[in-house]
C-alpha positions as CSV (number, residue, x, y, z in Angstrom):
1,M,76.3,69.4,-103.7
2,R,73.7,70.3,-106.3
3,L,71.1,67.6,-106.8
4,L,68.5,67.7,-109.6
5,T,65.4,65.6,-109.4
6,V,63.3,64.8,-112.5
7,V,59.6,64.2,-112.5
8,G,57.2,63.9,-115.4
9,A,54.2,61.7,-114.8
10,R,51.9,61.1,-111.9
11,P,53.6,58.0,-110.4
12,N,56.9,60.0,-110.3
13,F,55.4,62.5,-107.9
14,M,54.7,60.1,-105.1
15,K,58.1,58.5,-105.5
16,A,60.0,61.8,-105.6
17,A,58.1,63.6,-102.7
18,P,59.8,61.6,-99.9
19,L,63.3,62.3,-101.3
20,I,62.5,66.0,-101.5
21,A,61.3,65.9,-97.9
22,A,64.5,64.1,-96.9
23,I,66.6,66.8,-98.6
24,R,64.7,69.5,-96.6
25,A,65.3,67.6,-93.4
26,H,69.0,67.2,-94.2
27,N,69.4,70.9,-94.9
28,L,68.0,71.9,-91.6
29,K,70.9,70.3,-89.8
30,A,73.7,70.1,-92.4
31,S,76.7,72.5,-92.4
32,D,76.8,72.1,-96.2
33,P,73.1,72.1,-97.4
34,I,72.1,70.4,-100.6
35,G,71.1,72.7,-103.4
36,H,68.0,71.1,-104.9
37,I,66.6,71.7,-108.4
38,L,63.2,70.2,-109.3
39,V,62.5,69.7,-113.1
40,H,59.1,68.8,-114.3
41,T,59.1,67.5,-117.9
42,G,55.4,68.1,-118.4
43,Q,54.8,64.5,-119.5
44,H,51.5,64.6,-117.5
45,Y,50.5,68.2,-118.0
46,D,47.0,68.9,-116.9
47,D,46.0,70.1,-113.4
48,V,44.5,66.8,-112.2
49,M,47.3,64.6,-113.5
50,S,50.0,67.0,-112.2
51,G,48.9,70.1,-110.3
52,A,46.6,68.4,-107.8
53,F,49.2,65.8,-106.9
54,F,51.8,68.6,-106.3
55,A,49.4,70.2,-103.9
56,D,48.4,67.0,-102.1
57,L,52.0,65.8,-101.7
58,G,53.3,69.2,-100.6
59,L,55.8,69.4,-103.5
60,P,57.4,72.7,-104.2
61,A,56.7,74.4,-107.6
62,P,59.2,73.1,-110.2
63,D,62.3,75.2,-110.7
64,V,62.1,74.3,-114.4
65,H,59.1,73.1,-116.4
66,L,59.9,71.7,-119.8
67,G,56.3,71.7,-121.0
68,V,56.7,68.7,-123.3
69,G,53.1,67.4,-123.2
70,S,51.7,64.4,-124.9
71,A,53.2,62.8,-128.1
72,S,54.3,59.5,-129.5
73,H,57.0,57.7,-127.5
74,A,59.8,58.7,-129.9
75,A,58.7,62.3,-130.2
76,Q,58.1,62.8,-126.5
77,T,61.4,61.1,-125.5
78,G,63.3,63.1,-128.0
79,E,61.8,66.4,-127.1
80,I,62.5,65.8,-123.4
81,M,66.1,65.0,-124.2
82,R,66.5,68.1,-126.3
83,K,65.1,70.4,-123.7
84,F,66.8,68.7,-120.7
85,E,70.2,69.0,-122.2
86,G,70.0,72.8,-122.0
87,V,68.8,72.6,-118.4
88,L,71.8,70.4,-117.4
89,S,74.2,72.8,-119.2
90,D,72.8,75.7,-117.3
91,T,72.5,74.1,-113.8
92,R,75.5,71.7,-113.8
93,P,74.2,69.5,-111.0
94,D,76.5,67.0,-109.3
95,V,73.7,64.3,-109.2
96,V,70.6,63.7,-111.4
97,V,67.9,61.6,-109.8
98,V,65.3,59.9,-112.1
99,V,62.5,57.8,-110.7
100,G,60.3,55.1,-112.1
101,D,60.0,53.9,-115.6
102,V,58.3,56.6,-117.7
103,N,59.7,58.3,-120.8
104,S,61.0,61.2,-118.7
105,T,63.0,58.7,-116.7
106,L,64.8,57.2,-119.8
107,A,65.2,60.5,-121.6
108,C,66.8,62.4,-118.7
109,A,69.0,59.5,-117.6
110,L,70.4,59.2,-121.1
111,V,71.2,63.0,-121.3
112,A,72.8,63.0,-117.9
113,A,74.9,59.9,-118.6
114,K,76.2,61.3,-121.9
115,M,76.8,64.9,-120.6
116,S,80.3,66.2,-120.3
117,W,81.3,69.4,-118.7
118,D,83.6,71.3,-121.0
119,T,86.0,72.5,-118.2
120,D,86.9,69.1,-116.6
121,G,85.3,66.4,-118.6
122,G,83.2,65.3,-115.6
123,R,79.5,64.6,-115.6
124,P,76.7,64.3,-113.0
125,L,76.1,61.0,-111.2
126,V,72.9,59.4,-112.4
127,A,70.7,57.8,-109.7
128,H,67.7,55.6,-110.5
129,V,65.1,55.3,-107.9
130,E,63.0,52.1,-108.3
131,A,65.7,50.2,-110.3
132,G,65.8,46.5,-111.2
133,L,62.1,45.8,-111.7
134,R,61.5,43.5,-114.7
135,S,58.3,42.1,-116.3
136,F,60.4,40.3,-118.9
137,D,57.9,41.7,-121.5
138,R,59.6,43.9,-124.0
139,S,56.3,44.8,-125.6
140,M,55.8,47.1,-122.6
141,P,57.3,50.6,-123.2
142,E,58.1,50.8,-119.5
143,E,60.2,47.6,-119.6
144,V,62.5,49.2,-122.3
145,N,62.8,52.3,-120.2
146,R,63.7,50.3,-117.1
147,I,66.4,48.3,-118.8
148,V,68.1,51.1,-120.5
149,T,68.0,53.5,-117.5
150,D,69.5,50.8,-115.2
151,H,72.4,50.3,-117.6
152,V,73.4,53.9,-117.8
153,A,72.8,54.8,-114.1
154,D,75.6,55.0,-111.6
155,L,73.4,54.4,-108.5
156,L,70.6,51.9,-108.6
157,F,68.1,52.1,-105.7
158,V,66.0,48.9,-105.5
159,T,62.5,48.4,-104.0
160,E,62.4,44.6,-103.6
161,P,64.7,41.6,-103.6
162,S,63.8,40.6,-107.2
163,G,65.3,43.9,-108.4
164,V,68.7,43.0,-106.9
165,E,68.6,39.6,-108.5
166,N,67.7,41.0,-111.9
167,L,70.5,43.5,-111.9
168,H,73.0,40.9,-110.8
169,N,71.8,38.7,-113.6
170,E,72.3,41.5,-116.1
171,G,75.9,42.0,-115.0
172,I,75.5,45.3,-113.1
173,P,78.4,45.6,-110.6
174,A,77.2,45.0,-107.0
175,D,78.6,48.3,-105.7
176,R,76.1,50.2,-107.8
177,I,73.1,48.3,-106.4
178,H,71.4,49.5,-103.2
179,F,68.4,47.8,-101.7
180,A,66.8,50.9,-100.2
181,G,63.1,50.2,-100.0
182,N,60.1,51.9,-101.6
183,T,59.6,55.6,-101.7
184,M,56.0,55.2,-103.0
185,I,55.3,53.5,-99.7
186,D,57.1,56.3,-97.9
187,S,54.5,58.6,-99.3
188,L,51.6,56.3,-98.5
189,L,52.6,56.0,-94.9
190,A,53.3,59.7,-94.6
191,F,49.9,60.7,-96.0
192,E,47.6,57.9,-94.9
193,A,46.2,59.9,-92.0
194,R,45.4,62.9,-94.1
195,A,43.8,60.7,-96.7
196,D,41.5,59.3,-94.0
197,A,40.0,62.9,-93.7
198,S,39.1,62.9,-97.4
199,A,35.4,63.4,-98.2
200,I,35.6,61.3,-101.4
201,L,33.4,58.5,-100.1
202,E,30.7,60.9,-99.2
203,R,30.9,62.7,-102.6
204,L,30.5,59.4,-104.4
205,G,27.6,58.3,-102.2
206,L,29.6,55.4,-100.7
207,R,29.2,56.6,-97.1
208,S,26.7,59.0,-95.6
209,D,28.7,60.1,-92.6
210,P,32.5,60.1,-92.0
211,G,32.0,58.2,-88.7
212,Q,30.4,55.3,-90.5
213,S,31.9,52.4,-92.4
214,P,31.5,52.8,-96.2
215,E,29.3,50.4,-98.2
216,R,31.0,47.6,-100.0
217,Y,32.5,48.8,-103.3
218,A,35.3,47.9,-105.8
219,L,37.9,50.1,-107.4
220,L,39.0,49.8,-111.0
221,T,41.9,51.5,-112.8
222,L,42.9,50.9,-116.4
223,H,45.4,52.9,-118.5
224,R,47.8,50.6,-120.3
225,P,47.7,50.7,-124.1
226,A,47.6,46.9,-124.3
227,N,44.3,47.0,-122.4
228,V,42.6,50.2,-123.4
229,D,43.7,50.5,-127.1
230,H,42.3,47.1,-128.1
231,R,38.6,47.0,-128.1
232,Q,38.3,43.3,-127.8
233,T,40.7,43.2,-124.8
234,F,39.0,46.1,-123.1
235,A,35.6,44.5,-123.6
236,G,36.9,41.2,-122.2
237,I,38.0,42.9,-119.1
238,V,34.7,44.6,-118.6
239,S,33.0,41.2,-119.2
240,G,35.2,39.8,-116.5
241,L,33.8,42.3,-114.0
242,E,30.1,41.3,-114.5
243,E,29.9,39.1,-111.3
244,L,31.6,41.8,-109.2
245,A,29.3,44.6,-110.6
246,A,26.3,42.5,-109.5
247,E,27.6,42.4,-105.9
248,C,28.7,46.0,-105.4
249,P,29.4,49.3,-107.2
250,I,32.7,49.5,-109.2
251,V,34.2,53.0,-109.1
252,F,36.3,53.7,-112.1
253,P,38.4,56.9,-112.1
254,V,39.1,57.3,-115.8
255,H,42.6,58.2,-116.9
256,P,42.6,60.9,-119.5
257,R,44.1,58.5,-122.0
258,T,41.5,56.0,-121.3
259,Q,38.8,58.7,-121.6
260,R,39.9,59.6,-125.1
261,R,39.8,56.0,-126.1
262,L,36.3,55.5,-124.7
263,E,35.0,58.5,-126.6
264,S,36.6,57.5,-129.8
265,D,35.1,54.0,-129.6
266,A,31.8,55.0,-128.0
267,L,32.4,52.5,-125.2
268,G,31.4,54.9,-122.4
269,S,27.7,54.0,-122.5
270,T,28.6,50.3,-122.4
271,L,30.5,50.8,-119.2
272,V,27.7,52.7,-117.5
273,T,25.2,49.9,-118.4
274,S,27.9,47.4,-117.0
275,G,27.4,48.9,-113.5
276,L,30.6,50.9,-113.5
277,R,30.6,54.3,-111.9
278,L,32.9,56.5,-114.0
279,T,34.6,59.5,-112.3
280,S,37.1,62.0,-113.4
281,P,40.7,61.5,-112.3
282,L,41.3,62.0,-108.6
283,G,44.0,63.7,-106.6
284,Y,46.4,61.6,-104.5
285,L,44.6,61.9,-101.1
286,D,41.2,61.2,-102.5
287,F,42.4,58.2,-104.4
288,L,44.4,56.8,-101.4
289,C,41.2,57.0,-99.3
290,L,39.2,55.3,-102.0
291,M,41.8,52.5,-102.4
292,K,42.2,52.0,-98.6
293,H,38.5,51.3,-98.0
294,A,37.8,49.3,-101.2
295,W,36.6,45.7,-100.9
296,I,38.8,44.8,-103.8
297,V,40.9,46.6,-106.4
298,V,41.2,45.6,-110.1
299,T,44.0,47.3,-111.9
300,D,46.7,47.2,-114.6
301,S,48.9,49.7,-112.6
302,G,52.3,48.7,-111.2
303,G,52.2,51.2,-108.3
304,I,48.7,50.2,-107.2
305,Q,49.9,46.6,-106.8
306,E,52.4,47.9,-104.3
307,E,50.0,50.3,-102.5
308,T,47.2,47.7,-102.1
309,S,49.8,45.2,-100.7
310,C,50.8,47.8,-98.1
311,L,47.2,48.5,-97.2
312,G,46.2,44.9,-97.0
313,V,43.5,45.3,-99.8
314,P,42.9,42.5,-102.2
315,C,44.2,43.3,-105.7
316,V,43.6,41.6,-109.1
317,T,46.0,42.7,-111.8
318,V,44.6,42.4,-115.3
319,R,47.9,41.8,-117.0
320,Q,49.9,38.7,-118.1
321,N,52.8,39.5,-115.8
322,T,54.1,41.8,-113.1
323,E,57.5,43.5,-112.6
324,R,56.7,43.6,-108.9
325,P,56.6,39.9,-107.8
326,V,56.8,40.8,-104.1
327,T,53.2,41.9,-104.3
328,V,52.3,38.4,-105.2
329,T,54.6,36.5,-102.9
330,R,54.4,38.8,-99.9
331,G,51.4,41.1,-100.7
332,T,47.8,40.9,-101.7
333,N,48.1,40.7,-105.5
334,V,47.2,38.0,-108.0
335,I,47.9,38.1,-111.7
336,A,44.7,37.3,-113.7
337,G,45.4,38.2,-117.3
338,T,42.7,39.7,-119.5
339,Q,40.4,36.7,-120.2
340,P,36.9,37.2,-118.6
341,E,36.7,33.8,-116.9
342,R,40.2,34.1,-115.4
343,I,39.3,37.6,-114.1
344,K,36.1,36.3,-112.6
345,A,37.9,33.4,-110.9
346,A,40.6,35.7,-109.5
347,I,38.0,38.1,-108.1
348,R,36.1,35.3,-106.4
349,G,39.3,33.9,-104.9
350,Q,40.6,37.3,-103.7
351,T,37.3,38.4,-102.1
352,R,37.2,35.2,-100.0
353,R,40.7,35.7,-98.6
354,R,41.7,37.7,-95.6
355,F,44.8,39.8,-95.7
356,S,46.9,41.6,-93.1
357,R,49.2,44.5,-93.6
358,E,52.4,42.5,-93.9
359,M,55.0,44.8,-95.2
360,P,57.8,43.6,-97.6
361,D,61.3,44.2,-96.4
362,K,62.3,47.9,-96.0
363,W,58.8,49.1,-96.9
364,D,59.0,51.0,-93.6
365,G,58.7,54.7,-94.6
366,R,62.4,55.3,-94.4
367,A,63.5,54.5,-98.0
368,A,64.1,58.1,-99.0
369,G,66.5,58.7,-96.1
370,R,68.5,55.6,-97.0
371,I,68.7,56.8,-100.6
372,L,69.9,60.3,-99.7
373,D,72.5,58.8,-97.3
374,V,74.0,56.8,-100.2
375,I,73.9,59.8,-102.6
376,V,75.7,62.1,-100.1
377,R,78.4,59.5,-99.3
378,T,79.0,58.7,-102.9
379,H,79.3,62.3,-103.9
380,A,81.6,63.0,-101.0
381,G,83.8,60.1,-102.1
382,R,83.8,61.2,-105.7
383,S,84.7,64.8,-104.7
384,R,87.8,63.5,-102.8
385,S,88.9,61.3,-105.7
386,T,91.6,62.3,-108.2
387,P,90.8,63.7,-111.6
388,A,91.8,60.4,-113.1
389,V,89.3,58.5,-111.0
390,S,86.6,61.1,-111.8
391,A,87.2,60.6,-115.5
392,M,86.9,56.8,-115.0
393,C,83.5,57.4,-113.3
394,G,82.3,59.3,-116.3
């Protein structure tokens, strides 16, 4: 079997790394090893957003790098599709795995689903890791990517029960849906001990010695266009952090996209006077260490909602909704919106609570193994099927 994995943006790397590790482990004992091809679209293209994460996660160098870079949604998606079609034609994988909900996910799933090999009319199976999540907010580009990808994929690997329910409600056949667990949590559990050895707390002046407990601090991440592209919304979020900034430092690793926005609007000086400590983007291990020891995390990231729930760290999400409801019902997350008073109230409530590390179902570090088992079985069954059945699968 030839399996091709697509990554493109930083969240993809943490979700794909456990699957690649599972393939390596499979090949050590299998009589018919899996041929693996790693394709990086280049959606996140600088060293911090990409290269540092590859190093931290032990990912191999990509076999193919499309070098797409930043662009509008339409231009970026179209360019990925154009370049990926040639890669598929050259490599002819049996399975294409896409992860998450970024433009690379959608673009490569569409190309693979519409591909037809000239010789037999077959095409690769399309597997979507992190399927079924829904915010029910079509204004989010990621929501459109999730819906379309799920409806063209053959195998849908779900991270939480809401995903199964959503896919059933959308008419997806049950035999395509697999509740496998969360590969992002696989990565967290695998690398947590290494992250503990990070010196990021010392570098930021939050701890004088590795043997000591760090001083109290909060962690902030913001990158969504709805929050950082609208000056009034962004200013409202910063205003909502005033009480927290009076109690402790707020560390703000600035996403490149957010940095460009701050510079264009001259908001950077405002943030500094608001008590925020701005840093450059961090690698995976440094950020995991910073998140694990934070008093509270304020974010608009979906993945961080999951990671804080796993770590037992209070999280306030500055959005109107979440596609990850298990982080609210079983985790440490609360949805605050973007109004200053609601953010302040949510922070007050969360810092008074005490959380344990209660893991949602199947967030046990073994999701990637379950996913690979299903892929191997499905491919084996497809290989034994008749040409007529293969054509029906396509």
